[in-house]
N, C-alpha and C positions, 0 to 999 in steps of 0.2 A: 531490413527486418532483423539482420545478424546482430543490431544492437539491442533489440529487446528479447533474442534468445540468450544473450550474454547476461542480461539483467536476470531474466529467468533462472539460468545455472548458477548465478552467483548470488542471488537475492536482491540485489541492486547493482546499478551501473552509474557511474561518475561520469558527469559530462564538464563541459568548460563553465557551465552557470550554474548546475543543479543535480540533485541525485534523484533517480529514477528506481522505484521501489516495485517489485513484485508482489502483489498481494492476492491471496487467497481469502474471498470474502463468503460468510455465509449468512444469509439474512435469516429472518424471522426466528431470531435466537431468543433465549430467555433474558440476556444482557448484552449490553453493548460493551466489548471488551477485545483486547488485543492478546492473541495466546501466545505470541512468540514465533520463533522461525522454525519451520519444519521443512522436512525435505519429503519429495515425492518420490514413487517407486522408481522413477526414471531418473534420480538424484537430483533433480532440480529443487532449487531452494525457494521458499516465500514467506513472507510474513502471514501468518494466519489472524483472520479477524472475524468476528461475530457482532451483527447489529440486529437490533429488534425490529427495524423498520423492514417492509415489506419491499419486495422487487418490483415495485409497480411506479411508472413513470418516474424513476431515477431517484426515488425517495431511499433506497438503500445505498446507492453509490454517495448521495448528500450525507447520509449517516457516517458513511465511511470516511468521508472526507472531514468531517467534524470530529469523528474519534481520533483520526490520525493527527489532526493539529492540535487537540488536545493534549495526546500523549507525546507529542515531539515540542510542545510549548510554543507553538507559532500560529500565527493567525492562518484562517482558512483561505485567504486569496494567495497565501504560496503554494497552495496544493492543487493539482491539476489532473483530471481523469486523462490518460494519455490514450488507453486502449482498454478495451473490456468491458464495455458500458453494459453491455448485455450477456456477459459471461462471468462466471465466477472467479475465473483468473484475472486480474487487472493490472494495469503499470499505472502507478502515480508518480508525477514528477513532483518534486519539492523543488521550490526555487528560495534557497535563504542559505545562510552559512553553510557549505558543504561540510567542513570539519565538525561543527555543532551536531548538524543531522547525522552524521555518521557516528558519532559518540552515542547520541540518543538511540538510533537504531541499534547498536550494538547492546544496550542495555535491555532491549526488549526480548 
């Protein structure tokens, strides 16, 4: 669990084969959009995202994966929801070129 806490504190965590990103998702939004990095009141950093999909049967989670894949320029099968399937704060694992992913994340 310490690894997930680290990811939330820094916004992401680098592993041997992937990057794990902390994302705060808002479903039922007017547009699908990544709003950039934000800091919570308790100083935890996360990527803020909005999707039009409803939080029903995983539709919002799927829309988040689609949105992140599009913004990172990678295929959807490189992304995996690690935790938070029923919560706004989610951990998404990206298994691709870590240096490229980190560069893309810093531009968001």
